[in-house]
Backbone atoms as SQL, in Angstrom:
CREATE TABLE atoms (id INTEGER PRIMARY KEY, chain TEXT, resi INTEGER, resn TEXT, atom TEXT, x REAL, y REAL, z REAL);
INSERT INTO atoms VALUES
  (1, 'A', 1, 'UNK', 'N', 33.390, -9.685, 3.798),
  (2, 'A', 1, 'UNK', 'CA', 33.890, -9.589, 2.492),
  (3, 'A', 1, 'UNK', 'C', 35.213, -10.279, 2.263),
  (4, 'A', 2, 'UNK', 'N', 35.455, -11.101, 1.420),
  (5, 'A', 2, 'UNK', 'CA', 36.506, -11.952, 1.347),
  (6, 'A', 2, 'UNK', 'C', 37.577, -11.133, 0.428),
  (7, 'A', 3, 'UNK', 'N', 38.635, -10.916, 1.127),
  (8, 'A', 3, 'UNK', 'CA', 39.698, -10.040, 0.447),
  (9, 'A', 3, 'UNK', 'C', 41.097, -10.823, -0.046),
  (10, 'A', 4, 'UNK', 'N', 41.160, -10.817, -1.358),
  (11, 'A', 4, 'UNK', 'CA', 42.100, -11.416, -1.858),
  (12, 'A', 4, 'UNK', 'C', 42.383, -12.996, -1.548),
  (13, 'A', 5, 'UNK', 'N', 43.714, -13.094, -2.104),
  (14, 'A', 5, 'UNK', 'CA', 43.889, -14.602, -1.963),
  (15, 'A', 5, 'UNK', 'C', 44.169, -14.985, -0.253),
  (16, 'A', 6, 'UNK', 'N', 44.441, -14.195, 0.415),
  (17, 'A', 6, 'UNK', 'CA', 44.489, -14.542, 1.905),
  (18, 'A', 6, 'UNK', 'C', 43.197, -14.877, 2.389),
  (19, 'A', 7, 'UNK', 'N', 42.177, -14.061, 2.169),
  (20, 'A', 7, 'UNK', 'CA', 40.822, -14.239, 2.497),
  (21, 'A', 7, 'UNK', 'C', 40.142, -15.475, 1.788),
  (22, 'A', 8, 'UNK', 'N', 40.680, -15.752, 0.679),
  (23, 'A', 8, 'UNK', 'CA', 40.237, -16.804, -0.045),
  (24, 'A', 8, 'UNK', 'C', 40.674, -18.188, 0.610),
  (25, 'A', 9, 'UNK', 'N', 42.052, -17.949, 0.857),
  (26, 'A', 9, 'UNK', 'CA', 42.561, -19.315, 1.387),
  (27, 'A', 9, 'UNK', 'C', 42.022, -19.562, 2.870),
  (28, 'A', 10, 'UNK', 'N', 41.616, -18.592, 3.496),
  (29, 'A', 10, 'UNK', 'CA', 41.105, -18.619, 4.921),
  (30, 'A', 10, 'UNK', 'C', 39.630, -19.359, 4.760),
  (31, 'A', 11, 'UNK', 'N', 38.838, -18.929, 3.713),
  (32, 'A', 11, 'UNK', 'CA', 37.386, -19.312, 3.474),
  (33, 'A', 11, 'UNK', 'C', 37.592, -20.717, 3.207),
  (34, 'A', 12, 'UNK', 'N', 38.484, -21.054, 2.245),
  (35, 'A', 12, 'UNK', 'CA', 38.670, -22.657, 1.803),
  (36, 'A', 12, 'UNK', 'C', 39.003, -23.464, 2.911),
  (37, 'A', 13, 'UNK', 'N', 40.005, -22.931, 3.741),
  (38, 'A', 13, 'UNK', 'CA', 40.182, -23.725, 4.884),
  (39, 'A', 13, 'UNK', 'C', 39.232, -24.022, 5.712),
  (40, 'A', 14, 'UNK', 'N', 38.225, -22.923, 5.771),
  (41, 'A', 14, 'UNK', 'CA', 36.961, -23.179, 6.798),
  (42, 'A', 14, 'UNK', 'C', 35.930, -24.496, 6.221),
  (43, 'A', 15, 'UNK', 'N', 36.180, -24.265, 4.807),
  (44, 'A', 15, 'UNK', 'CA', 35.175, -25.354, 4.154),
  (45, 'A', 15, 'UNK', 'C', 35.866, -26.698, 4.312),
  (46, 'A', 16, 'UNK', 'N', 37.128, -26.706, 4.137),
  (47, 'A', 16, 'UNK', 'CA', 37.827, -28.186, 4.159),
  (48, 'A', 16, 'UNK', 'C', 37.472, -28.639, 5.632),
  (49, 'A', 17, 'UNK', 'N', 37.487, -27.821, 6.635),
  (50, 'A', 17, 'UNK', 'CA', 37.615, -28.188, 7.998),
  (51, 'A', 17, 'UNK', 'C', 36.016, -28.553, 8.257),
  (52, 'A', 18, 'UNK', 'N', 35.183, -27.880, 7.978),
  (53, 'A', 18, 'UNK', 'CA', 33.520, -28.197, 8.150),
  (54, 'A', 18, 'UNK', 'C', 33.380, -29.516, 7.352),
  (55, 'A', 19, 'UNK', 'N', 33.867, -29.655, 6.009),
  (56, 'A', 19, 'UNK', 'CA', 33.562, -30.887, 5.479),
  (57, 'A', 19, 'UNK', 'C', 34.228, -32.099, 6.346),
  (58, 'A', 20, 'UNK', 'N', 35.239, -32.066, 6.773),
  (59, 'A', 20, 'UNK', 'CA', 35.825, -33.034, 7.626),
  (60, 'A', 20, 'UNK', 'C', 35.279, -33.026, 8.816),
  (61, 'A', 21, 'UNK', 'N', 34.685, -32.335, 9.485),
  (62, 'A', 21, 'UNK', 'CA', 33.944, -32.411, 10.590),
  (63, 'A', 21, 'UNK', 'C', 32.617, -33.265, 10.441),
  (64, 'A', 22, 'UNK', 'N', 32.015, -32.936, 9.327),
  (65, 'A', 22, 'UNK', 'CA', 30.777, -33.635, 8.697),
  (66, 'A', 22, 'UNK', 'C', 31.056, -35.070, 8.555),
  (67, 'A', 23, 'UNK', 'N', 32.115, -35.362, 7.915),
  (68, 'A', 23, 'UNK', 'CA', 32.681, -36.684, 7.591),
  (69, 'A', 23, 'UNK', 'C', 32.853, -37.450, 8.923),
  (70, 'A', 24, 'UNK', 'N', 33.782, -37.004, 9.869),
  (71, 'A', 24, 'UNK', 'CA', 34.042, -37.521, 11.207),
  (72, 'A', 24, 'UNK', 'C', 32.775, -37.862, 11.849),
  (73, 'A', 25, 'UNK', 'N', 31.739, -36.836, 11.981),
  (74, 'A', 25, 'UNK', 'CA', 30.567, -37.353, 12.695),
  (75, 'A', 25, 'UNK', 'C', 29.827, -38.366, 12.144),
  (76, 'A', 26, 'UNK', 'N', 29.824, -38.537, 10.610),
  (77, 'A', 26, 'UNK', 'CA', 29.145, -39.500, 10.107),
  (78, 'A', 26, 'UNK', 'C', 29.853, -40.797, 10.274),
  (79, 'A', 27, 'UNK', 'N', 31.050, -40.779, 10.205),
  (80, 'A', 27, 'UNK', 'CA', 31.941, -41.949, 10.731),
  (81, 'A', 27, 'UNK', 'C', 31.619, -42.412, 12.204),
  (82, 'A', 28, 'UNK', 'N', 31.526, -41.620, 13.014),
  (83, 'A', 28, 'UNK', 'CA', 31.151, -41.809, 14.644),
  (84, 'A', 28, 'UNK', 'C', 29.940, -42.324, 14.699),
  (85, 'A', 29, 'UNK', 'N', 28.871, -41.685, 14.143),
  (86, 'A', 29, 'UNK', 'CA', 27.378, -42.159, 14.141),
  (87, 'A', 29, 'UNK', 'C', 27.237, -43.659, 13.433),
  (88, 'A', 30, 'UNK', 'N', 27.894, -43.966, 12.166),
  (89, 'A', 30, 'UNK', 'CA', 27.878, -45.047, 11.824),
  (90, 'A', 30, 'UNK', 'C', 28.484, -46.183, 12.578),
  (91, 'A', 31, 'UNK', 'N', 29.586, -45.935, 13.327),
  (92, 'A', 31, 'UNK', 'CA', 30.216, -46.912, 13.965),
  (93, 'A', 31, 'UNK', 'C', 29.221, -47.399, 15.303),
  (94, 'A', 32, 'UNK', 'N', 28.338, -46.327, 15.741),
  (95, 'A', 32, 'UNK', 'CA', 27.432, -46.728, 17.002),
  (96, 'A', 32, 'UNK', 'C', 26.303, -47.357, 16.410),
  (97, 'A', 33, 'UNK', 'N', 25.823, -47.003, 15.307),
  (98, 'A', 33, 'UNK', 'CA', 24.572, -47.683, 14.694),
  (99, 'A', 33, 'UNK', 'C', 24.975, -49.086, 14.117),
  (100, 'A', 34, 'UNK', 'N', 26.119, -49.409, 13.659),
  (101, 'A', 34, 'UNK', 'CA', 26.305, -50.836, 13.008),
  (102, 'A', 34, 'UNK', 'C', 26.897, -51.683, 13.911),
  (103, 'A', 35, 'UNK', 'N', 27.475, -51.387, 15.291),
  (104, 'A', 35, 'UNK', 'CA', 27.895, -52.335, 15.960),
  (105, 'A', 35, 'UNK', 'C', 26.905, -52.570, 17.179),
  (106, 'A', 36, 'UNK', 'N', 26.220, -53.641, 17.410),
  (107, 'A', 36, 'UNK', 'CA', 25.323, -54.069, 18.261),
  (108, 'A', 36, 'UNK', 'C', 25.792, -53.679, 19.787),
  (109, 'A', 37, 'UNK', 'N', 27.272, -54.169, 20.163),
  (110, 'A', 37, 'UNK', 'CA', 27.725, -54.138, 21.402),
  (111, 'A', 37, 'UNK', 'C', 28.496, -52.767, 21.495),
  (112, 'A', 38, 'UNK', 'N', 28.338, -51.917, 20.910),
  (113, 'A', 38, 'UNK', 'CA', 28.987, -50.809, 20.928),
  (114, 'A', 38, 'UNK', 'C', 30.415, -50.800, 20.231),
  (115, 'A', 39, 'UNK', 'N', 30.873, -49.563, 19.770),
  (116, 'A', 39, 'UNK', 'CA', 32.120, -49.634, 19.013),
  (117, 'A', 39, 'UNK', 'C', 33.236, -49.583, 19.786),
  (118, 'A', 40, 'UNK', 'N', 34.252, -50.283, 19.368),
  (119, 'A', 40, 'UNK', 'CA', 35.554, -50.441, 20.275),
  (120, 'A', 40, 'UNK', 'C', 36.226, -49.110, 20.289),
  (121, 'A', 41, 'UNK', 'N', 37.174, -49.049, 21.364),
  (122, 'A', 41, 'UNK', 'CA', 37.975, -47.798, 21.431),
  (123, 'A', 41, 'UNK', 'C', 38.783, -47.383, 20.255),
  (124, 'A', 42, 'UNK', 'N', 39.397, -48.564, 19.740),
  (125, 'A', 42, 'UNK', 'CA', 40.246, -48.090, 18.722),
  (126, 'A', 42, 'UNK', 'C', 39.455, -47.873, 17.239),
  (127, 'A', 43, 'UNK', 'N', 38.163, -48.228, 17.275),
  (128, 'A', 43, 'UNK', 'CA', 37.409, -48.008, 16.051),
  (129, 'A', 43, 'UNK', 'C', 37.016, -46.699, 15.979),
  (130, 'A', 44, 'UNK', 'N', 36.812, -45.951, 17.216),
  (131, 'A', 44, 'UNK', 'CA', 36.131, -44.672, 17.336),
  (132, 'A', 44, 'UNK', 'C', 37.289, -43.556, 17.564),
  (133, 'A', 45, 'UNK', 'N', 38.611, -44.045, 17.795),
  (134, 'A', 45, 'UNK', 'CA', 39.535, -43.183, 18.393),
  (135, 'A', 45, 'UNK', 'C', 40.007, -42.141, 16.918),
  (136, 'A', 46, 'UNK', 'N', 40.195, -42.990, 15.920),
  (137, 'A', 46, 'UNK', 'CA', 40.632, -42.111, 14.875),
  (138, 'A', 46, 'UNK', 'C', 39.557, -41.134, 14.349),
  (139, 'A', 47, 'UNK', 'N', 38.360, -41.169, 14.285),
  (140, 'A', 47, 'UNK', 'CA', 37.596, -40.147, 13.816),
  (141, 'A', 47, 'UNK', 'C', 37.300, -39.192, 14.888),
  (142, 'A', 48, 'UNK', 'N', 37.531, -39.469, 16.294),
  (143, 'A', 48, 'UNK', 'CA', 37.516, -38.474, 17.201),
  (144, 'A', 48, 'UNK', 'C', 38.819, -37.509, 17.178),
  (145, 'A', 49, 'UNK', 'N', 40.044, -38.301, 16.979),
  (146, 'A', 49, 'UNK', 'CA', 41.074, -37.427, 16.770),
  (147, 'A', 49, 'UNK', 'C', 40.962, -36.355, 15.621),
  (148, 'A', 50, 'UNK', 'N', 40.594, -37.041, 14.569),
  (149, 'A', 50, 'UNK', 'CA', 40.514, -36.189, 13.355),
  (150, 'A', 50, 'UNK', 'C', 39.451, -35.084, 13.504),
  (151, 'A', 51, 'UNK', 'N', 38.513, -35.325, 14.309),
  (152, 'A', 51, 'UNK', 'CA', 37.177, -34.324, 14.590),
  (153, 'A', 51, 'UNK', 'C', 38.164, -33.119, 15.144),
  (154, 'A', 52, 'UNK', 'N', 39.111, -33.399, 16.161),
  (155, 'A', 52, 'UNK', 'CA', 39.714, -32.238, 16.756),
  (156, 'A', 52, 'UNK', 'C', 40.596, -31.573, 15.881),
  (157, 'A', 53, 'UNK', 'N', 41.468, -32.300, 15.031),
  (158, 'A', 53, 'UNK', 'CA', 42.291, -31.752, 14.031),
  (159, 'A', 53, 'UNK', 'C', 41.362, -30.782, 12.906),
  (160, 'A', 54, 'UNK', 'N', 40.241, -31.285, 12.638),
  (161, 'A', 54, 'UNK', 'CA', 39.394, -30.481, 11.766),
  (162, 'A', 54, 'UNK', 'C', 38.864, -29.082, 12.550),
  (163, 'A', 55, 'UNK', 'N', 38.542, -29.311, 13.581),
  (164, 'A', 55, 'UNK', 'CA', 38.027, -28.203, 14.442),
  (165, 'A', 55, 'UNK', 'C', 39.102, -27.220, 14.539),
  (166, 'A', 56, 'UNK', 'N', 40.388, -27.326, 14.860),
  (167, 'A', 56, 'UNK', 'CA', 41.518, -26.533, 14.985),
  (168, 'A', 56, 'UNK', 'C', 41.656, -25.882, 13.492),
  (169, 'A', 57, 'UNK', 'N', 41.490, -26.619, 12.426),
  (170, 'A', 57, 'UNK', 'CA', 41.503, -26.108, 10.889),
  (171, 'A', 57, 'UNK', 'C', 40.581, -24.858, 10.988),
  (172, 'A', 58, 'UNK', 'N', 39.353, -25.202, 11.427),
  (173, 'A', 58, 'UNK', 'CA', 38.319, -24.369, 11.110),
  (174, 'A', 58, 'UNK', 'C', 38.652, -22.961, 12.001),
  (175, 'A', 59, 'UNK', 'N', 39.095, -23.300, 13.141),
  (176, 'A', 59, 'UNK', 'CA', 39.461, -21.993, 13.916),
  (177, 'A', 59, 'UNK', 'C', 40.489, -21.299, 13.367),
  (178, 'A', 60, 'UNK', 'N', 41.735, -21.763, 12.953),
  (179, 'A', 60, 'UNK', 'CA', 42.887, -21.187, 12.603),
  (180, 'A', 60, 'UNK', 'C', 42.332, -20.282, 10.955),
  (181, 'A', 61, 'UNK', 'N', 41.592, -21.088, 10.194),
  (182, 'A', 61, 'UNK', 'CA', 41.235, -20.584, 9.076),
  (183, 'A', 61, 'UNK', 'C', 40.253, -19.253, 9.333),
  (184, 'A', 62, 'UNK', 'N', 39.344, -19.286, 10.445),
  (185, 'A', 62, 'UNK', 'CA', 38.674, -18.114, 10.727),
  (186, 'A', 62, 'UNK', 'C', 39.485, -17.061, 11.307),
  (187, 'A', 63, 'UNK', 'N', 40.503, -17.410, 11.952),
  (188, 'A', 63, 'UNK', 'CA', 41.545, -16.156, 12.248),
  (189, 'A', 63, 'UNK', 'C', 42.162, -15.642, 10.900),
  (190, 'A', 64, 'UNK', 'N', 42.589, -16.553, 10.002),
  (191, 'A', 64, 'UNK', 'CA', 43.170, -15.904, 8.923),
  (192, 'A', 64, 'UNK', 'C', 42.176, -14.948, 8.133),
  (193, 'A', 65, 'UNK', 'N', 40.922, -15.413, 7.959),
  (194, 'A', 65, 'UNK', 'CA', 39.850, -14.417, 7.313),
  (195, 'A', 65, 'UNK', 'C', 39.695, -13.267, 8.050),
  (196, 'A', 66, 'UNK', 'N', 39.714, -13.297, 9.472),
  (197, 'A', 66, 'UNK', 'CA', 39.383, -12.272, 10.052),
  (198, 'A', 66, 'UNK', 'C', 40.436, -11.256, 10.068),
  (199, 'A', 67, 'UNK', 'N', 41.590, -11.727, 10.157),
  (200, 'A', 67, 'UNK', 'CA', 42.824, -10.888, 9.850),
  (201, 'A', 67, 'UNK', 'C', 43.063, -10.194, 8.520),
  (202, 'A', 68, 'UNK', 'N', 42.555, -10.920, 7.646),
  (203, 'A', 68, 'UNK', 'CA', 42.414, -10.375, 6.173),
  (204, 'A', 68, 'UNK', 'C', 41.420, -9.445, 6.031),
  (205, 'A', 69, 'UNK', 'N', 40.332, -9.599, 6.683),
  (206, 'A', 69, 'UNK', 'CA', 39.096, -8.451, 6.676),
  (207, 'A', 69, 'UNK', 'C', 39.505, -7.215, 7.421),
  (208, 'A', 70, 'UNK', 'N', 40.396, -7.459, 8.696),
  (209, 'A', 70, 'UNK', 'CA', 40.708, -6.251, 9.579),
  (210, 'A', 70, 'UNK', 'C', 41.873, -5.533, 8.626),
  (211, 'A', 71, 'UNK', 'N', 42.670, -6.084, 7.879),
  (212, 'A', 71, 'UNK', 'CA', 43.795, -5.494, 7.037),
  (213, 'A', 71, 'UNK', 'C', 43.050, -4.965, 6.096),
  (214, 'A', 72, 'UNK', 'N', 42.097, -5.107, 5.307),
  (215, 'A', 72, 'UNK', 'CA', 41.246, -4.486, 4.314),
  (216, 'A', 72, 'UNK', 'C', 40.644, -3.362, 4.937),
  (217, 'A', 73, 'UNK', 'N', 39.941, -3.539, 6.180),
  (218, 'A', 73, 'UNK', 'CA', 39.383, -2.356, 6.791),
  (219, 'A', 73, 'UNK', 'C', 40.215, -1.433, 7.076),
  (220, 'A', 74, 'UNK', 'N', 41.477, -1.602, 7.769),
  (221, 'A', 74, 'UNK', 'CA', 42.358, -0.690, 7.852),
  (222, 'A', 74, 'UNK', 'C', 43.001, 0.096, 6.762),
  (223, 'A', 75, 'UNK', 'N', 43.087, -0.485, 5.548),
  (224, 'A', 75, 'UNK', 'CA', 43.557, 0.035, 4.263),
  (225, 'A', 75, 'UNK', 'C', 42.588, 1.158, 3.947),
  (226, 'A', 76, 'UNK', 'N', 41.041, 0.632, 3.888),
  (227, 'A', 76, 'UNK', 'CA', 40.062, 1.572, 3.637),
  (228, 'A', 76, 'UNK', 'C', 40.134, 2.727, 4.379),
  (229, 'A', 77, 'UNK', 'N', 40.402, 2.694, 5.898),
  (230, 'A', 77, 'UNK', 'CA', 40.386, 3.856, 6.895),
  (231, 'A', 77, 'UNK', 'C', 41.556, 4.672, 6.423),
  (232, 'A', 78, 'UNK', 'N', 42.800, 4.241, 5.912),
  (233, 'A', 78, 'UNK', 'CA', 43.954, 4.914, 5.526),
  (234, 'A', 78, 'UNK', 'C', 43.554, 5.799, 4.427),
  (235, 'A', 79, 'UNK', 'N', 42.838, 5.217, 3.431),
  (236, 'A', 79, 'UNK', 'CA', 42.715, 5.825, 1.891),
  (237, 'A', 79, 'UNK', 'C', 41.470, 6.712, 2.056),
  (238, 'A', 80, 'UNK', 'N', 40.684, 6.486, 3.019),
  (239, 'A', 80, 'UNK', 'CA', 39.416, 7.447, 3.455),
  (240, 'A', 80, 'UNK', 'C', 39.800, 8.964, 3.835);
């Protein structure tokens, strides 16, 4: 269950990170397909670095979403 603004922010962050990962994978695949001799290190390094950044985005956003859910569950326990 998405709980409030914090949960929505976590969900949106995960979506942005996943979109970025998909874009990075597409860029890496197209570099390997389009170059007959293989992509140079400089060509492939930017999408690889961005892929790591997008992965951290997804991980951090998942923790935000988890914390939001745990806080909501704790509130339900208190009110029950």
